C-alpha positions as CSV (number, residue, x, y, z in Angstrom):
1,M,-12.0,-26.1,-30.5
2,S,-9.3,-24.8,-28.9
3,N,-8.6,-20.8,-28.9
4,T,-5.5,-19.2,-30.7
5,T,-3.2,-16.7,-30.6
6,H,0.1,-15.4,-31.8
7,F,3.6,-16.4,-30.9
8,G,5.3,-13.7,-32.7
9,Y,4.4,-14.1,-36.1
10,T,3.3,-18.0,-35.7
11,T,-0.3,-18.8,-34.6
12,V,-0.4,-21.3,-31.9
13,E,-3.2,-22.5,-29.6
14,E,-3.5,-20.3,-26.5
15,D,-2.2,-23.1,-24.1
16,Q,0.8,-23.6,-26.1
17,K,1.8,-20.1,-25.8
18,V,2.9,-19.8,-22.4
19,H,5.0,-22.5,-22.8
20,K,6.5,-21.4,-25.7
21,V,7.3,-17.9,-23.9
22,A,8.9,-19.8,-20.8
23,E,11.4,-21.8,-23.5
24,V,12.5,-18.1,-24.7
25,F,13.1,-16.7,-21.2
26,H,14.5,-19.8,-19.7
27,S,17.0,-19.5,-22.9
28,V,17.9,-16.0,-22.4
29,A,17.8,-15.2,-18.6
30,A,21.4,-15.5,-17.9
31,K,22.4,-13.2,-20.6
32,Y,19.3,-11.1,-20.6
33,D,20.7,-7.8,-19.0
34,V,24.0,-8.3,-21.1
35,M,21.8,-8.2,-24.3
36,N,19.6,-5.8,-23.4
37,D,22.3,-3.4,-23.1
38,M,23.8,-4.3,-26.2
39,M,20.4,-4.1,-28.1
40,S,19.3,-1.1,-26.8
41,A,22.7,0.5,-26.3
42,G,22.0,1.1,-22.4
43,L,18.8,3.2,-23.5
44,H,16.7,0.5,-21.4
45,R,18.5,1.5,-18.2
46,V,17.2,5.4,-19.2
47,W,14.0,4.1,-19.8
48,K,13.5,2.5,-16.5
49,I,15.0,5.5,-14.8
50,F,12.2,7.5,-16.4
51,T,9.5,4.6,-15.0
52,V,10.9,4.7,-11.4
53,A,10.5,8.6,-11.6
54,Q,6.9,8.2,-12.6
55,A,6.1,5.8,-10.4
56,G,6.8,8.3,-7.4
57,V,7.1,5.3,-4.7
58,R,7.1,6.9,-1.4
59,P,7.9,5.1,1.9
60,G,5.3,2.8,3.2
61,F,4.3,2.2,-0.3
62,K,3.0,-1.3,-1.4
63,V,4.2,-1.8,-4.6
64,L,4.1,-5.0,-7.1
65,D,6.4,-5.5,-9.9
66,I,5.2,-8.0,-12.3
67,A,7.5,-9.7,-15.0
68,G,10.1,-8.0,-13.0
69,G,12.6,-10.5,-14.1
70,T,16.1,-9.5,-13.2
71,G,14.9,-6.9,-10.8
72,D,15.9,-3.6,-12.4
73,L,12.4,-2.1,-11.3
74,T,12.1,-4.1,-7.9
75,K,15.5,-3.0,-6.2
76,E,14.5,0.7,-6.9
77,F,11.5,0.4,-5.3
78,V,12.6,-1.6,-2.5
79,R,14.9,1.3,-1.4
80,Q,12.2,3.8,-1.8
81,A,9.3,2.2,-0.3
82,G,11.8,1.7,2.7
83,K,11.4,-0.4,5.9
84,T,7.9,0.2,6.3
85,G,6.8,-0.6,2.7
86,E,6.1,-3.9,0.6
87,V,7.5,-4.7,-2.5
88,W,6.9,-7.9,-4.4
89,H,9.1,-9.1,-7.2
90,T,7.1,-11.4,-9.4
91,D,7.5,-13.2,-12.8
92,I,5.9,-16.3,-14.5
93,N,9.2,-17.5,-15.5
94,E,11.4,-19.5,-12.9
95,S,14.5,-18.7,-14.3
96,M,14.3,-14.9,-14.7
97,L,12.7,-15.0,-11.3
98,R,15.8,-16.3,-9.8
99,V,18.5,-14.4,-11.5
100,G,16.3,-11.5,-10.2
101,R,16.2,-12.9,-6.5
102,D,20.0,-13.7,-6.7
103,R,20.8,-10.2,-7.8
104,L,18.7,-8.4,-5.2
105,L,20.5,-10.7,-2.5
106,N,23.7,-9.7,-3.6
107,K,23.2,-5.8,-3.1
108,G,22.0,-6.8,0.3
109,L,17.8,-6.4,-0.3
110,I,15.7,-8.7,1.0
111,T,11.9,-8.6,-0.6
112,P,9.1,-11.0,-1.4
113,T,10.0,-13.1,-4.8
114,L,6.7,-14.8,-6.1
115,L,6.1,-17.2,-9.2
116,C,2.9,-15.8,-10.6
117,D,0.9,-15.6,-13.4
118,A,-0.2,-11.9,-14.0
119,E,-3.5,-12.9,-15.6
120,K,-4.3,-14.7,-12.2
121,L,-2.6,-12.4,-9.6
122,P,-3.1,-13.9,-6.0
123,F,-3.4,-11.0,-4.3
124,Q,-6.3,-9.1,-2.4
125,D,-8.5,-6.4,-4.0
126,N,-7.6,-2.7,-3.5
127,Y,-4.1,-3.5,-2.2
128,F,-1.3,-2.1,-3.7
129,D,-0.2,1.7,-4.5
130,R,1.7,1.1,-7.3
131,V,1.6,-1.5,-9.9
132,T,4.4,-2.0,-12.5
133,V,5.1,-3.9,-15.5
134,A,8.2,-3.5,-17.7
135,F,8.7,-5.2,-20.9
136,G,6.2,-8.1,-19.9
137,L,2.9,-7.2,-21.1
138,R,3.6,-8.0,-24.6
139,N,3.9,-12.0,-23.8
140,M,1.0,-12.3,-22.0
141,T,-1.7,-14.2,-23.5
142,H,-5.0,-12.4,-22.6
143,K,-3.4,-8.8,-22.3
144,D,-7.0,-7.3,-21.5
145,Q,-7.1,-10.0,-18.6
146,A,-4.0,-8.8,-17.1
147,L,-4.8,-5.1,-17.2
148,A,-7.8,-5.8,-15.4
149,E,-5.9,-7.8,-12.6
150,M,-3.6,-5.2,-12.1
151,Q,-6.6,-2.7,-11.5
152,R,-8.2,-4.9,-9.5
153,V,-5.4,-4.9,-6.9
154,L,-4.7,-1.4,-7.2
155,K,-5.8,0.9,-4.1
156,P,-8.0,3.5,-5.1
157,G,-5.8,6.7,-6.1
158,G,-3.3,3.8,-6.9
159,K,-1.1,3.8,-10.3
160,L,-0.3,1.3,-12.9
161,L,2.7,1.7,-15.2
162,V,3.4,-0.2,-18.4
163,L,6.7,0.1,-19.9
164,E,6.8,-1.7,-23.1
165,F,8.3,-1.2,-26.4
166,S,5.8,0.3,-29.2
167,K,5.4,1.7,-32.3
168,V,8.1,4.3,-33.9
169,P,7.1,7.0,-36.8
170,E,6.8,5.8,-40.5
171,I,9.7,7.3,-41.4
172,L,11.8,5.0,-39.4
173,Q,10.2,1.7,-39.9
174,K,12.4,0.2,-42.4
175,P,15.9,1.1,-40.6
176,Y,14.2,-0.5,-37.3
177,D,13.0,-3.6,-39.1
178,L,16.3,-4.1,-40.4
179,Y,17.8,-3.6,-37.0
180,S,15.3,-5.8,-35.5
181,F,15.3,-8.8,-38.1
182,K,18.6,-8.5,-39.2
183,V,21.2,-7.3,-36.2
184,L,19.1,-8.1,-33.2
185,P,18.9,-11.9,-34.0
186,W,22.6,-12.1,-35.0
187,M,23.8,-10.3,-32.0
188,G,21.4,-13.0,-29.8
189,Q,23.1,-15.8,-31.5
190,K,26.5,-14.1,-30.7
191,I,25.8,-13.3,-27.2
192,A,23.3,-15.5,-26.1
193,G,23.5,-18.3,-28.4
194,D,20.5,-18.3,-29.5
195,A,19.1,-16.3,-32.7
196,D,15.4,-17.8,-32.8
197,S,14.5,-16.4,-29.1
198,Y,15.7,-12.9,-30.3
199,K,13.7,-13.2,-33.6
200,Y,10.4,-14.1,-31.8
201,L,11.4,-10.9,-29.2
202,A,11.2,-8.9,-32.3
203,E,8.1,-10.2,-33.6
204,S,6.6,-9.9,-30.4
205,I,7.1,-6.2,-30.7
206,R,5.6,-6.0,-33.8
207,M,2.4,-7.7,-32.5
208,H,2.1,-5.6,-29.4
209,P,-0.6,-2.8,-29.6
210,D,0.5,0.7,-30.4
211,Q,0.3,3.7,-28.0
212,E,-3.4,4.8,-28.5
213,T,-4.7,1.0,-28.4
214,L,-2.5,0.4,-25.5
215,K,-3.7,3.4,-23.7
216,T,-7.8,2.3,-24.8
217,M,-7.0,-1.1,-23.4
218,M,-6.0,0.5,-19.8
219,E,-9.4,2.5,-20.2
220,T,-11.5,-0.7,-20.7
221,A,-9.7,-2.1,-17.8
222,G,-11.1,0.7,-15.7
223,L,-7.9,2.8,-15.2
224,E,-8.4,6.6,-15.7
225,S,-6.3,9.8,-16.9
226,V,-4.0,7.3,-18.7
227,Q,-1.3,8.9,-20.5
228,Y,1.7,7.9,-22.2
229,F,5.0,9.0,-22.8
230,N,7.2,8.3,-26.2
231,L,10.7,7.4,-25.2
232,T,13.1,7.3,-27.9
233,A,10.8,8.4,-30.9
234,G,8.7,5.4,-29.3
235,V,10.8,2.6,-29.5
236,A,9.4,2.2,-26.0
237,A,6.3,4.2,-24.5
238,L,5.3,4.3,-20.5
239,H,1.7,4.5,-20.1
240,K,0.4,5.5,-16.7
241,G,-3.4,5.3,-15.4
242,I,-4.8,5.4,-12.2
243,K,-7.6,3.9,-10.2
244,F,-10.4,6.2,-8.9
């Protein structure tokens, strides 16, 4: 029998999920940054600035940006790592990767761009000083396997940073649900011409592990000193762990 997993609130076969997620991001790639600005009122940029600061990338660092998409984190890491550094811009979705690559090139930033699956990273053990994934983990079928791969490619002393939508306090849940399931798909239709993809994105956030569960998953993957920072009352959270 085939294994099943969730695609938003729908149960699908595991081998179907990657294709369904790909369809979502092929659809929204061209308008992805515009929609992010609209649906978060620009806060996603603040969350990413905080993530970059917590990463503490220095000249000469090797950095892997997983689900790098349109390249917001990658571009900062390329500047910080400098000419002696090595920053990989990766994503499993070709449409998102192309948008990000083109934007990096338009800014005069040249860095390796690679289409790859976070659950099967094509890098050697103990290679990177930093591994980051922003708003990508929740779309992965086997999150535990992906986290184990991220831990594997980190050097001892290296850090993994996971920025993801998370869980808000109970008092905010009803207004947050109203916004997520009514306003967000409406905006998706008006701006990106695609309500269904943004309905899925809202559902995927609800299916993602909460802050404490993700912390435990990172520890199980072999990371230590794991901590998290709630951002905007838990709408998003940054988890950070170290490989010893």
